[in-house]
C-alpha positions in Angstrom: 40.5 117.1 28.5 38.9 120.4 27.7 38.7 123.8 29.3 36.0 126.3 28.7 35.0 129.6 30.2 32.0 131.8 29.6 28.4 132.6 30.5 25.7 130.0 30.5 22.0 130.7 30.3 20.0 129.0 33.0 16.2 128.6 32.7 14.1 128.0 35.8 10.6 126.6 36.0 9.0 129.9 35.0 11.0 130.1 31.8 12.6 133.2 33.2 16.2 133.4 32.0 19.0 134.1 34.6 22.5 134.7 33.5 24.9 132.8 35.9 28.7 133.5 35.4 30.8 130.5 34.7 34.3 131.6 35.6 36.2 128.3 34.7 35.1 124.9 33.4 37.3 121.7 33.3 35.9 118.7 31.6 37.4 115.3 32.4 36.3 112.3 30.3 36.8 109.0 32.2 35.5 105.9 30.5 31.7 106.0 30.3 31.6 109.0 32.6 32.3 112.6 32.1 33.0 115.0 35.1 32.5 118.7 34.9 34.3 121.0 37.4 32.6 124.4 37.1 33.7 127.5 38.9 30.7 129.8 39.3 30.0 133.1 40.9 27.1 134.0 43.2 25.2 137.2 42.9 27.6 138.7 45.5 30.6 137.5 43.5 31.6 134.7 45.8 33.0 131.8 44.0 31.9 128.1 44.4 32.5 124.9 42.7 30.0 122.5 41.1 31.2 119.0 40.4 29.0 117.1 38.0 29.1 113.4 37.0 27.3 112.7 33.7 26.7 109.3 32.3 25.0 108.5 29.0 22.1 106.0 29.5 19.5 104.4 27.2 15.9 104.6 28.2 13.2 101.9 27.8 12.2 103.3 24.5 15.7 103.2 23.1 16.2 106.9 23.5 19.5 108.2 25.0 19.6 110.6 28.0 22.2 111.9 30.4 22.0 110.9 34.1 23.6 113.6 36.1 24.7 113.9 39.7 25.9 117.2 41.1 27.8 118.4 44.2 28.0 122.1 45.2 31.1 122.9 47.1 31.7 126.3 48.8 35.0 128.0 49.6 34.7 127.5 53.3 34.5 123.7 52.7 37.4 123.4 50.2 40.2 122.4 52.7 38.1 119.8 54.5 36.8 118.3 51.3 40.2 118.2 49.7 41.6 116.5 52.8 38.8 114.0 52.9 39.2 113.2 49.2 43.0 112.8 49.6 42.5 110.4 52.5 39.9 108.3 50.7 42.0 108.1 47.5 45.1 107.1 49.7 42.9 104.5 51.4 41.9 103.0 48.1 45.4 103.2 46.7 47.0 101.5 49.7 44.2 98.9 50.3 44.8 99.3 54.0 42.9 100.6 56.8 45.7 102.5 58.6 43.8 105.8 58.1 41.8 106.9 61.1 38.1 106.7 60.4 36.8 110.0 61.7 33.1 109.2 61.2 33.3 106.1 63.4 35.7 107.5 66.0 35.4 111.2 66.1 38.0 113.1 68.3 36.4 114.4 71.5 35.9 118.2 71.7 38.0 119.5 74.7 35.5 122.2 75.4 32.6 119.7 75.8 34.7 117.5 78.1 35.7 120.5 80.3 32.1 121.6 80.5 31.0 118.1 81.5 33.7 117.9 84.1 32.8 121.4 85.5 29.1 120.3 85.6 29.7 117.1 87.4 32.0 118.5 90.0 29.4 121.3 90.8 26.6 118.8 91.2 28.4 116.3 93.4 30.7 118.3 95.7 28.5 118.0 98.7 28.4 114.2 98.9 29.4 112.7 102.3 30.1 109.0 102.2 30.1 108.7 106.0 26.3 109.1 105.8 25.9 105.9 103.8 26.5 103.4 106.6 24.0 105.1 109.0 20.3 104.1 109.2 
């Protein structure tokens, strides 16, 4: 495992160089994959995290290249992301489905239920059931 910090030159499609500050880098080598956890700063000095998975592959002509997948994670999402990751890892570790599946069974929002109840009572308060039997 390696740790690096510094500045990395990033080149866009116009060959115009931009300097993007890398605050901290953690490299995790795991079998055939390497993971990079890079803390970076925006122009306004807000920190965010990029997680990159890199795998060495061999192309059709025998040349090697690196296949990369990247996730950008912003400060406001850290807690929810960490909780979801912890739950997913626990699920795999336990091999059980005793964790609540929030995607399939979301918790109802109380404000939405209250608004729906208020709306339905306003629309149907003048119903008189005695009128149903008369022709």
